[in-house]
C-alpha positions as CSV (number, residue, x, y, z in Angstrom):
1,M,0.0,0.0,0.0
2,I,1.5,3.4,-1.1
3,G,1.6,6.6,1.0
4,G,-1.3,9.0,0.7
5,R,0.7,11.8,-1.0
6,F,2.9,9.6,-3.1
7,V,6.4,10.4,-4.2
8,M,7.6,13.6,-5.8
9,L,4.4,15.4,-6.7
10,C,0.8,14.5,-5.9
11,N,-2.5,15.1,-7.5
12,N,-3.1,18.2,-5.3
13,N,0.4,19.6,-6.2
14,E,1.9,18.7,-2.8
15,R,5.4,17.3,-2.9
16,Y,5.9,14.1,-1.0
17,E,8.8,13.2,1.2
18,I,9.3,11.7,4.6
19,G,11.7,12.9,7.3
20,S,14.6,15.4,7.4
21,H,14.0,18.9,8.9
22,F,10.6,19.9,10.3
23,D,8.7,22.4,8.2
24,L,6.6,25.1,9.8
25,D,3.1,26.4,9.2
26,L,1.7,28.0,12.3
27,N,-1.8,27.6,11.0
28,E,-1.4,23.8,11.3
29,V,0.3,23.5,14.7
30,P,-2.1,21.6,17.1
31,F,-2.4,24.2,19.8
32,Q,-4.2,23.8,23.1
33,R,-3.5,27.1,24.8
34,G,-2.2,27.0,28.4
35,K,-2.3,23.1,28.6
36,N,1.4,22.6,29.3
37,E,2.1,25.2,32.0
38,S,3.6,22.6,34.4
39,W,5.0,20.3,31.8
40,L,8.0,18.4,33.2
41,S,8.2,20.6,36.3
42,S,9.2,19.3,39.8
43,K,7.5,20.2,43.1
44,N,10.7,20.4,45.1
45,G,13.1,21.5,42.3
46,D,13.7,24.1,39.7
47,D,13.7,24.1,35.9
48,S,14.4,26.2,32.9
49,F,14.1,26.1,29.1
50,T,17.4,26.6,27.3
51,F,18.3,27.3,23.7
52,S,19.5,23.7,23.2
53,G,20.0,20.3,24.9
54,R,23.8,21.0,24.9
55,A,23.2,24.2,26.9
56,A,21.1,22.3,29.4
57,I,24.0,19.9,30.0
58,E,26.3,23.0,30.5
59,Y,24.0,24.3,33.2
60,A,23.8,21.0,35.0
61,I,27.6,20.7,35.0
62,K,28.1,24.2,36.3
63,D,25.4,23.8,39.0
64,I,27.2,20.7,40.3
65,M,30.6,22.5,40.1
66,R,29.2,25.1,42.5
67,S,29.4,22.6,45.4
68,R,32.1,20.1,44.4
69,D,35.1,19.3,42.2
70,V,34.2,17.6,39.0
71,N,37.1,15.9,37.2
72,V,35.5,12.8,35.6
73,V,32.2,12.0,34.1
74,Y,31.1,8.4,33.4
75,M,28.7,8.3,30.4
76,P,27.4,5.8,27.8
77,S,29.6,4.9,24.8
78,Y,26.5,5.2,22.6
79,C,25.8,8.9,22.5
80,C,26.1,12.0,20.4
81,S,29.3,14.1,20.4
82,S,27.2,17.2,21.3
83,M,26.4,15.5,24.6
84,V,30.1,15.0,25.3
85,Q,31.3,18.5,24.3
86,P,30.0,20.4,27.4
87,F,32.1,18.2,29.6
88,I,35.2,18.8,27.5
89,N,34.4,22.5,27.5
90,N,34.5,22.4,31.3
91,G,37.7,20.5,31.6
92,V,36.1,17.2,32.6
93,D,37.6,13.9,31.6
94,V,35.1,11.5,29.9
95,R,35.1,7.8,30.7
96,Y,32.6,5.5,28.9
97,Y,30.6,2.5,29.9
98,D,29.8,0.1,27.1
99,V,26.3,0.1,25.5
100,K,25.9,-2.9,23.2
101,F,23.2,-4.7,21.2
102,K,22.2,-8.3,21.7
103,S,19.7,-9.9,19.4
104,D,16.3,-10.7,21.1
105,E,17.5,-8.7,24.2
106,G,18.1,-5.3,22.6
107,I,20.3,-2.7,24.3
108,I,22.7,-4.0,27.0
109,Y,24.5,-1.7,29.5
110,E,27.8,-2.7,31.0
111,V,28.4,-0.3,33.9
112,D,31.1,-0.5,36.6
113,T,29.4,1.0,39.6
114,T,32.7,1.1,41.5
115,I,34.5,3.3,39.0
116,D,36.0,6.6,40.3
117,C,33.9,9.4,38.8
118,D,32.3,12.7,39.9
119,I,29.2,12.6,37.7
120,F,27.2,9.6,36.4
121,F,25.4,10.3,33.1
122,A,22.4,8.1,32.3
123,M,20.0,7.8,29.4
124,S,17.6,5.5,27.6
125,Y,17.0,5.3,23.9
126,F,14.3,6.2,21.4
127,G,11.5,6.7,23.9
128,I,10.3,3.1,23.8
129,E,13.1,1.4,25.8
130,L,12.4,0.5,29.4
131,F,14.8,2.4,31.7
132,K,17.3,-0.2,32.8
133,L,19.6,1.8,35.0
134,D,17.6,2.5,38.1
135,N,19.6,0.1,40.2
136,V,22.8,1.3,38.7
137,C,21.9,4.9,39.5
138,R,21.0,3.9,43.0
139,E,24.5,2.6,43.6
140,F,26.1,5.9,42.4
141,S,23.6,7.8,44.5
142,K,24.6,5.9,47.6
143,R,28.2,7.0,46.9
144,G,27.1,10.6,46.8
145,I,27.8,10.9,43.1
146,P,25.4,13.3,41.2
147,I,23.4,11.8,38.4
148,I,22.5,13.6,35.2
149,E,19.9,11.9,33.0
150,D,19.5,12.8,29.4
151,I,15.7,12.5,28.8
152,T,15.7,13.7,25.2
153,H,14.5,10.3,23.9
154,C,11.9,9.7,26.7
155,L,10.7,13.3,26.8
156,L,7.0,12.4,26.0
157,S,6.9,9.2,28.0
158,I,4.3,8.9,30.8
159,I,7.2,8.9,33.2
160,P,9.9,10.9,31.4
161,Y,12.7,10.7,34.0
162,S,14.2,8.4,36.6
163,S,13.4,9.0,40.3
164,M,17.1,8.5,40.9
165,A,18.3,11.5,38.8
166,D,19.5,14.7,40.3
167,Y,19.3,16.6,37.0
168,S,17.2,15.9,33.9
169,V,18.3,17.5,30.6
170,A,16.8,17.3,27.1
171,S,16.8,18.7,23.6
172,I,13.2,19.5,22.9
173,R,13.6,20.5,19.2
174,K,14.1,16.9,18.2
175,W,10.3,16.4,18.8
176,F,8.6,19.5,17.5
177,P,8.6,22.0,14.6
178,I,10.4,24.6,16.7
179,P,13.5,26.6,15.9
180,S,15.2,26.0,19.3
181,G,14.6,24.4,22.6
182,G,16.3,22.6,25.4
183,F,15.3,21.9,29.0
184,I,17.0,21.4,32.4
185,L,15.3,20.2,35.6
186,K,17.0,20.1,39.0
187,H,15.0,17.7,41.0
188,E,15.9,19.2,44.4
189,G,16.8,22.8,45.1
190,V,17.2,25.9,43.0
191,L,19.4,26.3,39.9
192,F,22.1,28.9,40.7
193,A,21.9,30.2,37.1
194,K,19.6,30.2,34.1
195,P,19.9,31.5,30.5
196,D,19.6,35.3,30.2
197,L,20.6,36.2,26.7
198,D,17.8,37.0,24.1
199,S,17.8,34.6,21.1
200,D,14.9,35.8,19.0
201,D,17.1,37.3,16.3
202,L,19.2,34.1,16.1
203,I,16.4,31.9,14.8
204,N,15.4,34.0,11.8
205,K,17.3,31.9,9.3
206,K,15.9,28.7,10.8
207,V,12.3,30.0,10.7
208,E,12.8,31.1,7.0
209,A,14.0,27.6,6.1
210,M,11.2,25.9,7.9
211,R,8.5,28.0,6.2
212,E,10.2,27.6,2.8
213,K,10.2,23.9,3.3
214,N,6.5,24.0,4.1
215,A,5.8,26.0,0.9
216,F,8.0,23.6,-1.1
217,L,5.9,20.6,0.2
218,Q,2.8,22.4,-0.8
219,G,4.0,22.5,-4.4
220,E,5.2,26.1,-4.6
221,E,8.1,27.0,-6.9
222,I,10.9,26.9,-4.4
223,L,14.2,25.2,-4.9
224,K,15.0,22.7,-2.2
225,Q,18.6,23.7,-2.2
226,T,17.5,27.2,-1.0
227,F,16.1,26.2,2.3
228,M,18.5,23.3,2.9
229,E,21.4,25.8,2.7
230,K,19.6,27.9,5.3
231,F,19.2,24.9,7.6
232,S,22.9,24.3,7.2
233,E,23.8,27.9,8.0
234,F,21.7,27.8,11.1
235,E,23.3,24.6,12.3
236,S,26.8,26.1,11.8
237,I,25.9,29.1,13.9
238,F,24.1,26.8,16.5
239,K,27.2,24.7,17.2
240,G,29.2,27.7,18.3
241,L,26.6,29.6,20.4
242,N,27.1,30.7,23.9
243,Y,25.1,28.4,26.2
244,N,23.6,31.4,28.0
245,Y,21.1,32.1,25.2
246,K,17.5,31.6,26.2
247,I,15.0,29.6,24.2
248,D,13.4,31.9,21.6
249,R,9.9,33.2,22.3
250,L,8.3,31.5,19.3
251,S,9.5,28.1,20.4
252,H,8.6,28.7,24.0
253,E,5.1,29.7,23.1
254,M,4.7,26.6,20.8
255,I,6.0,24.2,23.5
256,L,3.6,25.6,26.2
257,N,0.6,25.3,23.9
258,M,1.3,22.2,21.9
259,D,-1.2,19.4,22.1
260,I,1.2,16.9,23.7
261,N,-1.3,14.1,23.9
262,D,-2.1,14.4,20.2
263,V,1.6,14.1,19.4
264,R,2.0,11.1,21.6
265,L,-1.0,9.3,20.0
266,R,0.2,9.9,16.5
267,R,3.7,8.7,17.2
268,R,2.6,5.6,19.0
269,K,0.1,4.7,16.2
270,N,2.8,5.1,13.6
271,A,5.4,3.1,15.6
272,K,3.0,0.2,16.1
273,I,2.4,-0.1,12.3
274,L,6.2,-0.2,11.7
275,Y,6.8,-2.8,14.4
276,E,4.0,-5.0,13.0
277,G,5.6,-4.9,9.5
278,L,9.2,-5.5,10.6
279,N,9.0,-9.3,10.5
280,N,10.9,-11.9,8.6
281,F,13.4,-9.6,7.0
282,K,16.9,-11.0,6.7
283,F,19.5,-8.4,7.7
284,V,16.8,-6.3,9.5
285,E,15.6,-6.5,13.1
286,P,14.4,-4.0,15.7
287,L,17.1,-2.4,18.0
288,I,14.5,-2.5,20.8
289,P,12.7,-5.9,20.3
290,K,10.3,-5.4,23.2
291,P,9.2,-1.8,23.0
292,D,7.1,-0.1,25.7
293,I,5.0,1.9,23.3
294,E,1.9,2.3,25.6
295,N,3.9,4.0,28.4
296,G,6.6,5.5,26.2
297,C,6.5,7.7,23.1
298,P,8.8,6.9,20.2
299,L,11.3,9.4,18.9
300,F,12.0,7.0,16.1
301,V,11.7,3.3,15.5
302,P,15.3,2.1,15.4
303,I,16.3,-0.9,13.4
304,M,19.6,-2.8,13.0
305,V,20.6,-3.5,9.4
306,T,23.4,-6.1,9.7
307,D,26.1,-7.5,7.5
308,G,27.1,-4.0,6.3
309,K,23.7,-3.4,4.6
310,R,22.6,-0.3,6.6
311,D,24.0,2.3,4.2
312,E,22.6,0.4,1.2
313,L,19.1,0.5,2.7
314,C,19.5,4.1,3.8
315,K,20.5,5.1,0.2
316,Y,17.5,3.2,-1.3
317,L,15.1,5.0,1.0
318,I,16.7,8.4,0.2
319,E,16.3,7.6,-3.5
320,N,12.5,7.2,-2.8
321,K,12.4,10.5,-0.7
322,V,12.4,8.9,2.7
323,Y,15.2,10.4,4.9
324,C,16.0,8.3,7.9
325,P,18.8,9.4,10.2
326,V,21.6,7.3,11.8
327,H,22.2,7.6,15.5
328,W,24.9,8.6,15.8
329,P,27.5,8.8,13.0
330,D,29.7,11.1,15.1
331,S,29.5,9.1,18.4
332,T,32.8,9.6,20.3
333,G,32.6,6.7,22.7
334,S,34.1,3.2,22.3
335,K,32.7,1.1,19.4
336,T,29.4,-0.3,20.3
337,G,28.3,-2.3,17.2
338,I,25.2,-0.2,17.2
339,Q,26.1,3.0,15.3
340,E,27.6,1.0,12.5
341,N,24.3,-0.8,11.9
342,E,21.5,1.4,13.3
343,L,18.9,3.2,11.1
344,S,16.1,5.3,12.6
345,L,12.8,4.9,10.9
346,I,10.6,8.0,10.8
347,C,7.4,7.8,12.8
348,D,6.6,11.3,14.0
349,Q,3.4,13.3,14.1
350,R,3.8,14.7,10.6
351,Y,2.9,11.4,9.1
352,T,0.0,9.0,8.7
353,E,-0.7,5.3,8.6
354,K,-0.3,5.3,4.8
355,D,3.2,6.9,5.2
356,M,4.3,4.1,7.5
357,E,3.0,1.6,5.1
358,F,4.9,3.3,2.3
359,I,8.2,2.9,4.4
360,L,7.4,-0.7,4.9
361,T,6.7,-1.2,1.2
362,L,10.1,0.3,0.3
363,I,11.8,-2.1,2.7
364,E,9.8,-5.0,1.2
365,K,11.0,-4.0,-2.3
366,W,14.6,-3.5,-1.2
367,H,14.8,-6.7,0.8
368,P,14.6,-9.4,-1.9
369,M,17.0,-7.5,-4.1
370,V,19.6,-7.7,-1.4
371,V,18.8,-11.3,-0.4
372,N,19.1,-12.5,-4.0
373,R,22.3,-10.6,-4.5
374,Y,24.0,-12.3,-1.5
375,A,22.3,-15.7,-1.8
């Protein structure tokens, strides 16, 4: 069954593609004004929106450094380099615990709870993996070691953070069509500092690109290269920004008024369709074989494409206008066996059941070609 808008150009002049950057049309954002006033807040703690997830990590580090020396962080080998950079910026040595994949079990954590460190960094993956590190976090907490949990992937889960965490940090812009957005939550006490620099002028290029992409998808005469270059320009600026910039006002307003439940429902429905179709494919299996979709909320549906076939499948999907990212090509930890084989299937709120069926149709077409070639 083929996606409802089909590839390239549809009958109603809409262009069809799945994935890549969010586009933006404020008239289509599912607002419920004032619904998220206390979203992710803590009764006994303090929180702040930041410009990025990386900035949120910076604030957590500096908050911890106010009361203790921080020389070493112990964090997962499977992570993005942008998560590591704030520690490097603050002169903190990074040690990694192994995160591996085992067929039928999924993600395996190999953590040494006796290791000498000053911060333990925890996370779970893709919003549908059960958090497996509570007992590990408890051991570090007993030793008086602060725990930072990156909740980017489980941000929209029913329980988005571990009860053992001292700080929760997240990149919110991974989930929504917003120009910027990160978040920090200190579970007990007050943050000694929060962002104070205005960022509204910094997002102009990103907003232009998002709106131009929306017009392009609607069939208007806009070159794709035009807005893709603007996205790239913004990301180049974004990487070097001072962490003290606040979230921009447009993104903040959208987050506070987004219909979070609608986003959850759409993503869960899409993920279920993909999981139901990912059966009996040689070379392809779920990274998370037993997903908790009902209590979680999928950021993506990650698959493992083994025997060196990942890039081939990724290329085939791109040729058919489906843009699935890899997490993470720039990972800086020890080799995990995951980032070499992982591909993140799109399942977000922009797309429908027919779109998910189209992705599965492409995999079904690609699969016999590869199997026959290597038979």
